[in-house]
N, CA, C and O atoms as a DFTB+ gen file, in Angstrom:
440 C
 N C O
     1  1       0.818      -1.190       0.000
     2  2       0.000       0.000       0.000
     3  2       0.865       1.259       0.000
     4  3       0.539       2.240      -0.667
     5  1       1.960       1.228       0.744
     6  2       2.810       2.409       0.830
     7  2       4.026       2.339      -0.084
     8  3       4.932       3.164       0.038
     9  1       4.063       1.400      -0.971
    10  2       5.193       1.309      -1.895
    11  2       4.989       2.284      -3.038
    12  3       3.852       2.507      -3.454
    13  1       6.060       2.872      -3.559
    14  2       5.904       3.833      -4.652
    15  2       5.456       3.135      -5.935
    16  3       5.842       1.999      -6.211
    17  1       4.651       3.826      -6.694
    18  2       4.175       3.303      -7.967
    19  2       5.073       3.849      -9.073
    20  3       4.995       5.028      -9.419
    21  1       5.911       3.001      -9.615
    22  2       6.842       3.406     -10.661
    23  2       6.273       2.931     -11.988
    24  3       5.883       1.768     -12.100
    25  1       6.212       3.807     -13.016
    26  2       5.673       3.356     -14.305
    27  2       6.599       2.338     -14.951
    28  3       7.803       2.332     -14.695
    29  1       6.043       1.493     -15.776
    30  2       6.893       0.517     -16.466
    31  2       7.903       1.236     -17.361
    32  3       7.661       2.371     -17.772
    33  1       9.017       0.598     -17.664
    34  2      10.082       1.267     -18.420
    35  2       9.644       1.745     -19.807
    36  3      10.221       2.705     -20.318
    37  1       8.655       1.119     -20.431
    38  2       8.308       1.547     -21.788
    39  2       7.522       2.854     -21.790
    40  3       7.483       3.517     -22.827
    41  1       6.884       3.269     -20.668
    42  2       6.126       4.519     -20.643
    43  2       6.856       5.637     -19.921
    44  3       6.451       6.795     -20.020
    45  1       7.906       5.325     -19.208
    46  2       8.631       6.358     -18.484
    47  2       9.414       7.221     -19.462
    48  3      10.006       6.698     -20.406
    49  1       9.428       8.557     -19.251
    50  2      10.217       9.416     -20.136
    51  2      11.706       9.188     -19.908
    52  3      12.138       8.888     -18.795
    53  1      12.473       9.333     -20.967
    54  2      13.929       9.194     -20.843
    55  2      14.492      10.476     -20.251
    56  3      13.880      11.535     -20.389
    57  1      15.633      10.404     -19.602
    58  2      16.178      11.597     -18.957
    59  2      16.472      12.735     -19.927
    60  3      16.450      13.891     -19.506
    61  1      16.743      12.472     -21.185
    62  2      17.106      13.532     -22.116
    63  2      15.910      14.208     -22.765
    64  3      16.085      15.214     -23.452
    65  1      14.708      13.696     -22.573
    66  2      13.542      14.284     -23.222
    67  2      12.731      15.088     -22.225
    68  3      12.844      14.900     -21.014
    69  1      11.916      15.980     -22.748
    70  2      11.066      16.812     -21.921
    71  2       9.614      16.441     -22.171
    72  3       9.258      16.033     -23.277
    73  1       8.788      16.576     -21.171
    74  2       7.368      16.302     -21.322
    75  2       6.635      17.451     -22.002
    76  3       5.523      17.269     -22.497
    77  1       7.247      18.631     -22.029
    78  2       6.630      19.805     -22.648
    79  2       7.221      19.977     -24.040
    80  3       8.442      20.040     -24.181
    81  1       6.378      20.055     -25.080
    82  2       6.933      20.248     -26.418
    83  2       7.495      21.662     -26.563
    84  3       6.943      22.600     -25.989
    85  1       8.575      21.832     -27.314
    86  2       9.158      23.169     -27.473
    87  2       8.232      24.064     -28.295
    88  3       7.523      23.595     -29.186
    89  1       8.250      25.345     -27.984
    90  2       7.449      26.323     -28.724
    91  2       8.212      26.722     -29.987
    92  3       9.321      27.250     -29.910
    93  1       7.623      26.473     -31.118
    94  2       8.265      26.846     -32.378
    95  2       7.252      27.606     -33.226
    96  3       6.043      27.429     -33.074
    97  1       7.745      28.437     -34.100
    98  2       6.888      29.158     -35.014
    99  2       6.295      30.426     -34.435
   100  3       5.489      31.078     -35.099
   101  1       6.668      30.800     -33.210
   102  2       6.161      32.049     -32.652
   103  2       7.068      33.189     -33.078
   104  3       8.269      33.178     -32.807
   105  1       6.483      34.173     -33.747
   106  2       7.247      35.348     -34.188
   107  2       6.550      36.566     -33.617
   108  3       5.355      36.763     -33.839
   109  1       7.277      37.370     -32.893
   110  2       6.722      38.587     -32.330
   111  2       6.976      39.737     -33.292
   112  3       8.074      39.859     -33.837
   113  1       5.963      40.590     -33.508
   114  2       6.190      41.757     -34.370
   115  2       7.074      42.760     -33.640
   116  3       7.107      42.777     -32.410
   117  1       7.772      43.576     -34.370
   118  2       8.608      44.593     -33.712
   119  2       7.729      45.581     -32.950
   120  3       6.565      45.780     -33.295
   121  1       8.279      46.185     -31.936
   122  2       7.526      47.120     -31.113
   123  2       7.169      48.370     -31.891
   124  3       6.141      48.993     -31.622
   125  1       7.985      48.740     -32.833
   126  2       7.751      49.982     -33.574
   127  2       8.154      49.747     -35.024
   128  3       9.210      49.173     -35.294
   129  1       7.317      50.189     -35.955
   130  2       7.625      49.966     -37.372
   131  2       8.203      51.208     -38.032
   132  3       8.542      51.174     -39.215
   133  1       8.322      52.304     -37.288
   134  2       8.899      53.516     -37.884
   135  2      10.419      53.377     -37.951
   136  3      11.019      52.556     -37.257
   137  1      11.008      54.183     -38.786
   138  2      12.456      54.089     -39.006
   139  2      13.133      55.272     -38.345
   140  3      13.096      56.399     -38.839
   141  1      13.750      54.981     -37.215
   142  2      14.477      56.039     -36.488
   143  2      15.944      55.974     -36.852
   144  3      16.481      54.930     -37.223
   145  1      16.574      57.140     -36.729
   146  2      18.026      57.173     -36.894
   147  2      18.636      56.543     -35.650
   148  3      18.107      56.724     -34.554
   149  1      19.718      55.820     -35.790
   150  2      20.337      55.215     -34.603
   151  2      20.736      56.287     -33.601
   152  3      21.226      57.356     -33.964
   153  1      20.516      55.978     -32.353
   154  2      20.830      56.925     -31.282
   155  2      22.293      56.752     -30.897
   156  3      22.773      55.642     -30.667
   157  1      22.986      57.888     -30.833
   158  2      24.401      57.858     -30.453
   159  2      24.494      57.567     -28.955
   160  3      23.676      58.065     -28.181
   161  1      25.464      56.780     -28.540
   162  2      25.604      56.501     -27.109
   163  2      25.961      57.767     -26.344
   164  3      26.633      58.663     -26.856
   165  1      25.492      57.811     -25.108
   166  2      25.774      58.973     -24.266
   167  2      27.263      59.023     -23.956
   168  3      27.907      57.984     -23.807
   169  1      27.810      60.229     -23.859
   170  2      29.236      60.318     -23.525
   171  2      29.490      59.802     -22.111
   172  3      28.684      60.001     -21.202
   173  1      30.608      59.150     -21.955
   174  2      30.986      58.598     -20.659
   175  2      31.525      59.734     -19.795
   176  3      32.434      60.447     -20.219
   177  1      30.975      59.919     -18.576
   178  2      31.483      60.997     -17.732
   179  2      32.916      60.703     -17.288
   180  3      33.326      59.553     -17.130
   181  1      33.643      61.775     -17.099
   182  2      35.042      61.637     -16.678
   183  2      35.082      61.083     -15.250
   184  3      34.197      61.362     -14.442
   185  1      36.100      60.311     -14.956
   186  2      36.252      59.730     -13.623
   187  2      36.510      60.842     -12.617
   188  3      37.227      61.795     -12.921
   189  1      35.930      60.730     -11.410
   190  2      36.187      61.758     -10.399
   191  2      37.652      61.703      -9.975
   192  3      38.301      60.664     -10.090
   193  1      38.154      62.809      -9.493
   194  2      39.564      62.806      -9.068
   195  2      39.775      61.823      -7.918
   196  3      38.888      61.608      -7.092
   197  1      40.947      61.243      -7.886
   198  2      41.269      60.250      -6.867
   199  2      41.236      60.895      -5.486
   200  3      41.739      62.001      -5.288
   201  1      40.628      60.174      -4.526
   202  2      40.561      60.683      -3.164
   203  2      41.869      60.365      -2.449
   204  3      42.482      59.326      -2.695
   205  1      42.287      61.252      -1.575
   206  2      43.527      60.969      -0.850
   207  2      43.322      59.823       0.132
   208  3      42.216      59.612       0.629
   209  1      44.374      59.097       0.403
   210  2      44.308      57.983       1.348
   211  2      44.071      58.519       2.755
   212  3      44.490      59.629       3.086
   213  1      43.398      57.724       3.576
   214  2      43.121      58.132       4.953
   215  2      44.416      58.036       5.750
   216  3      45.112      57.021       5.721
   217  1      44.713      59.096       6.449
   218  2      45.930      59.132       7.266
   219  2      45.533      59.063       8.737
   220  3      44.799      59.923       9.224
   221  1      46.014      58.048       9.442
   222  2      45.740      57.919      10.865
   223  2      46.870      58.566      11.650
   224  3      48.049      58.268      11.458
   225  1      46.471      59.448      12.525
   226  2      47.449      60.046      13.432
   227  2      47.373      59.293      14.754
   228  3      46.399      58.583      15.000
   229  1      48.378      59.435      15.604
   230  2      48.315      58.754      16.908
   231  2      47.079      59.161      17.716
   232  3      46.515      58.347      18.448
   233  1      46.668      60.403      17.582
   234  2      45.483      60.862      18.311
   235  2      44.216      60.190      17.810
   236  3      43.359      59.801      18.604
   237  1      44.095      60.051      16.489
   238  2      42.885      59.423      15.946
   239  2      42.855      57.931      16.273
   240  3      41.782      57.372      16.502
   241  1      44.016      57.283      16.299
   242  2      44.052      55.878      16.700
   243  2      43.647      55.717      18.161
   244  3      42.955      54.762      18.516
   245  1      44.075      56.645      19.004
   246  2      43.716      56.607      20.414
   247  2      42.213      56.799      20.595
   248  3      41.591      56.125      21.416
   249  1      41.631      57.720      19.827
   250  2      40.183      57.953      19.900
   251  2      39.431      56.716      19.410
   252  3      38.431      56.332      20.018
   253  1      39.885      56.084      18.330
   254  2      39.222      54.887      17.810
   255  2      39.301      53.740      18.823
   256  3      38.324      53.017      19.017
   257  1      40.454      53.573      19.466
   258  2      40.595      52.516      20.472
   259  2      39.705      52.792      21.676
   260  3      39.088      51.871      22.211
   261  1      39.632      54.041      22.108
   262  2      38.787      54.392      23.250
   263  2      37.313      54.191      22.902
   264  3      36.537      53.718      23.732
   265  1      36.929      54.546      21.685
   266  2      35.539      54.344      21.267
   267  2      35.171      52.875      21.202
   268  3      34.086      52.486      21.634
   269  1      36.071      52.047      20.660
   270  2      35.819      50.612      20.612
   271  2      35.704      50.009      21.998
   272  3      34.849      49.159      22.244
   273  1      36.567      50.449      22.904
   274  2      36.509      49.963      24.281
   275  2      35.201      50.367      24.948
   276  3      34.598      49.577      25.675
   277  1      34.763      51.601      24.699
   278  2      33.505      52.065      25.290
   279  2      32.327      51.252      24.764
   280  3      31.426      50.901      25.525
   281  1      32.330      50.952      23.470
   282  2      31.237      50.154      22.892
   283  2      31.216      48.763      23.512
   284  3      30.151      48.253      23.860
   285  1      32.378      48.154      23.651
   286  2      32.451      46.814      24.235
   287  2      31.973      46.832      25.684
   288  3      31.264      45.919      26.108
   289  1      32.344      47.845      26.442
   290  2      31.914      47.931      27.835
   291  2      30.404      48.139      27.945
   292  3      29.759      47.548      28.811
   293  1      29.844      48.967      27.083
   294  2      28.399      49.216      27.137
   295  2      27.633      47.954      26.758
   296  3      26.667      47.597      27.432
   297  1      28.048      47.275      25.694
   298  2      27.363      46.044      25.278
   299  2      27.501      44.979      26.355
   300  3      26.536      44.268      26.636
   301  1      28.662      44.853      26.961
   302  2      28.858      43.886      28.041
   303  2      27.987      44.198      29.241
   304  3      27.423      43.289      29.850
   305  1      27.867      45.483      29.595
   306  2      27.025      45.871      30.719
   307  2      25.565      45.530      30.457
   308  3      24.865      45.045      31.346
   309  1      25.109      45.784      29.242
   310  2      23.716      45.475      28.891
   311  2      23.470      43.970      28.957
   312  3      22.452      43.530      29.491
   313  1      24.393      43.186      28.418
   314  2      24.208      41.738      28.436
   315  2      24.235      41.174      29.852
   316  3      23.438      40.295      30.183
   317  1      25.132      41.664      30.681
   318  2      25.202      41.186      32.065
   319  2      23.947      41.584      32.833
   320  3      23.436      40.798      33.631
   321  1      23.444      42.795      32.601
   322  2      22.224      43.212      33.306
   323  2      21.023      42.387      32.862
   324  3      20.147      42.094      33.676
   325  1      20.966      42.005      31.579
   326  2      19.870      41.136      31.119
   327  2      19.966      39.758      31.772
   328  3      18.949      39.186      32.164
   329  1      21.176      39.227      31.892
   330  2      21.362      37.932      32.543
   331  2      20.985      38.007      34.024
   332  3      20.368      37.087      34.561
   333  1      21.356      39.099      34.671
   334  2      21.015      39.280      36.082
   335  2      19.506      39.401      36.257
   336  3      18.953      38.840      37.204
   337  1      18.833      40.117      35.370
   338  2      17.373      40.243      35.459
   339  2      16.708      38.885      35.283
   340  3      15.733      38.580      35.969
   341  1      17.221      38.073      34.377
   342  2      16.669      36.732      34.179
   343  2      16.876      35.879      35.427
   344  3      15.970      35.148      35.827
   345  1      18.048      35.959      36.045
   346  2      18.326      35.171      37.248
   347  2      17.432      35.603      38.404
   348  3      16.926      34.760      39.145
   349  1      17.235      36.905      38.564
   350  2      16.384      37.400      39.650
   351  2      14.941      36.960      39.426
   352  3      14.258      36.563      40.369
   353  1      14.474      37.030      38.173
   354  2      13.110      36.601      37.873
   355  2      12.940      35.118      38.159
   356  3      11.934      34.714      38.741
   357  1      13.906      34.304      37.759
   358  2      13.813      32.864      38.009
   359  2      13.802      32.570      39.502
   360  3      13.052      31.706      39.955
   361  1      14.617      33.272      40.269
   362  2      14.652      33.048      41.716
   363  2      13.334      33.453      42.360
   364  3      12.847      32.763      43.256
   365  1      12.752      34.562      41.916
   366  2      11.483      34.990      42.512
   367  2      10.351      34.041      42.148
   368  3       9.478      33.786      42.979
   369  1      10.342      33.509      40.925
   370  2       9.316      32.530      40.545
   371  2       9.480      31.258      41.366
   372  3       8.489      30.673      41.802
   373  1      10.711      30.826      41.582
   374  2      10.948      29.638      42.403
   375  2      10.500      29.871      43.843
   376  3       9.915      28.980      44.460
   377  1      10.765      31.043      44.377
   378  2      10.342      31.362      45.746
   379  2       8.818      31.378      45.848
   380  3       8.259      30.858      46.812
   381  1       8.149      31.966      44.870
   382  2       6.678      31.972      44.867
   383  2       6.134      30.545      44.781
   384  3       5.143      30.223      45.436
   385  1       6.765      29.697      43.989
   386  2       6.307      28.308      43.880
   387  2       6.466      27.589      45.208
   388  3       5.595      26.812      45.597
   389  1       7.560      27.835      45.906
   390  2       7.762      27.185      47.202
   391  2       6.733      27.653      48.222
   392  3       6.221      26.846      48.998
   393  1       6.428      28.941      48.230
   394  2       5.441      29.474      49.176
   395  2       4.066      28.907      48.869
   396  3       3.345      28.508      49.783
   397  1       3.693      28.867      47.604
   398  2       2.387      28.315      47.239
   399  2       2.295      26.831      47.601
   400  3       1.270      26.372      48.104
   401  1       3.357      26.098      47.346
   402  2       3.352      24.667      47.686
   403  2       3.209      24.475      49.193
   404  3       2.485      23.592      49.652
   405  1       3.904      25.308      49.947
   406  2       3.816      25.214      51.404
   407  2       2.412      25.559      51.883
   408  3       1.891      24.895      52.779
   409  1       1.786      26.587      51.303
   410  2       0.435      26.959      51.710
   411  2      -0.570      25.868      51.351
   412  3      -1.459      25.557      52.143
   413  1      -0.433      25.295      50.173
   414  2      -1.356      24.249      49.765
   415  2      -1.155      22.974      50.591
   416  3      -2.121      22.266      50.875
   417  1       0.063      22.682      50.971
   418  2       0.335      21.497      51.777
   419  2      -0.255      21.679      53.178
   420  3      -0.856      20.748      53.715
   421  1      -0.095      22.847      53.770
   422  2      -0.652      23.122      55.092
   423  2      -2.175      23.083      55.039
   424  3      -2.809      22.666      56.009
   425  1      -2.756      23.494      53.966
   426  2      -4.219      23.510      53.833
   427  2      -4.767      22.082      53.765
   428  3      -5.823      21.790      54.326
   429  1      -4.039      21.190      53.071
   430  2      -4.473      19.804      52.960
   431  2      -4.319      19.061      54.283
   432  3      -5.121      18.182      54.599
   433  1      -3.282      19.412      55.065
   434  2      -3.016      18.729      56.313
   435  2      -4.046      19.055      57.384
   436  3      -4.314      18.216      58.244
   437  1      -4.626      20.237      57.359
   438  2      -5.589      20.612      58.412
   439  2      -6.988      20.201      58.098
   440  3      -7.897      20.450      58.890
């Protein structure tokens, strides 16, 4: 019942043939029948002047290093605070579960 149904070899298409016949004999008319003069290509704009290479001074390198350090510290602070918030939430949920379990257990015992 769950076995694949494979057609017999005489009806199966060969790998080199297509099931869709090729479209032949279709001729599209030209979009325009008027005779225009060929359009000259637009002139190529001149290349912009070469930009000077970026020069790093010791001061700019120091500013870039300080900025990178500040970004890393801010991202680290945000990630640590998110982890701390998750830990505090988990601890408070666990504490609430313990209190509820204790209240329900005392209620059943009396």
